[in-house]
C-alpha positions as CSV (number, residue, x, y, z in Angstrom):
1,M,-7.5,9.6,27.3
2,D,-7.2,5.6,28.3
3,P,-5.5,4.0,24.7
4,E,-7.5,0.8,26.1
5,I,-10.8,2.5,26.0
6,L,-10.2,3.9,23.0
7,M,-9.2,0.5,21.2
8,D,-12.5,-1.4,22.5
9,G,-14.4,1.9,21.0
10,I,-12.5,1.3,18.0
11,S,-13.0,-2.6,18.0
12,A,-16.8,-2.2,18.5
13,E,-17.2,0.8,15.7
14,I,-15.0,-2.3,13.3
15,V,-17.7,-5.3,13.9
16,A,-20.8,-2.6,13.9
17,A,-19.1,-1.6,10.7
18,L,-18.9,-5.1,9.4
19,S,-22.2,-5.7,10.1
20,A,-23.3,-3.0,7.8
21,M,-21.2,-3.9,5.4
22,R,-22.9,-7.6,5.4
23,Q,-26.2,-5.7,5.1
24,A,-25.9,-3.7,2.3
25,K,-27.6,-3.9,-0.9
26,S,-25.8,-2.0,-3.9
27,T,-22.0,-1.5,-4.0
28,E,-22.1,1.7,-3.4
29,E,-22.7,1.1,0.3
30,R,-20.5,-2.1,0.2
31,L,-17.7,0.0,-1.0
32,K,-18.7,2.7,2.2
33,Q,-18.8,0.4,4.4
34,S,-15.3,-1.2,3.5
35,E,-13.3,2.3,3.5
36,I,-14.4,2.6,7.0
37,V,-13.6,-0.4,7.6
38,K,-10.2,-0.1,6.4
39,N,-9.7,3.5,8.6
40,L,-10.8,2.0,11.3
41,C,-8.4,-1.4,11.1
42,E,-5.7,1.5,10.1
43,S,-6.1,3.3,13.1
44,L,-6.4,0.1,15.8
45,G,-3.1,-0.6,14.2
46,V,-1.8,2.6,15.7
47,F,-2.2,1.5,18.6
48,L,-1.3,-2.2,18.3
49,N,2.5,-0.6,16.6
50,L,2.4,1.5,19.6
51,I,2.3,-1.5,22.0
52,E,5.4,-3.6,20.7
53,P,7.5,-4.3,23.0
54,L,10.2,-1.6,23.0
55,P,14.1,-2.6,24.3
56,L,15.2,-0.6,27.1
57,L,18.1,1.5,26.6
58,D,20.3,2.5,29.6
59,D,23.0,5.1,29.1
60,D,25.1,3.2,31.4
61,D,25.3,0.0,29.9
62,D,27.8,1.9,26.7
63,D,29.9,-1.5,27.5
64,Q,27.6,-4.1,26.5
65,P,26.3,-5.4,23.2
66,I,23.0,-5.0,21.6
67,P,20.9,-8.3,22.3
68,F,19.4,-9.3,19.1
C-alpha cells in the first residue's frame, strides 16, 4: 500500500477522533477518544520518522570523513 495514502487516512482519522472528542459528553467518552487520538498520532509518527533524511553511505568512500 502507498505510504502517502496511509498517512492521509490516518490524518483524516485523527481529525474525526478530535471532532468526536469535542462532542463527547462524559469523561469516559473523552478518555476513549483521547486514547484513539494518541494511538493514531503514534502511528502517524512511525511514518514521519521513516521519511527523515538518511545519509547515503557509499562503500567506496571509506577514506572520506563523515559529514556532520
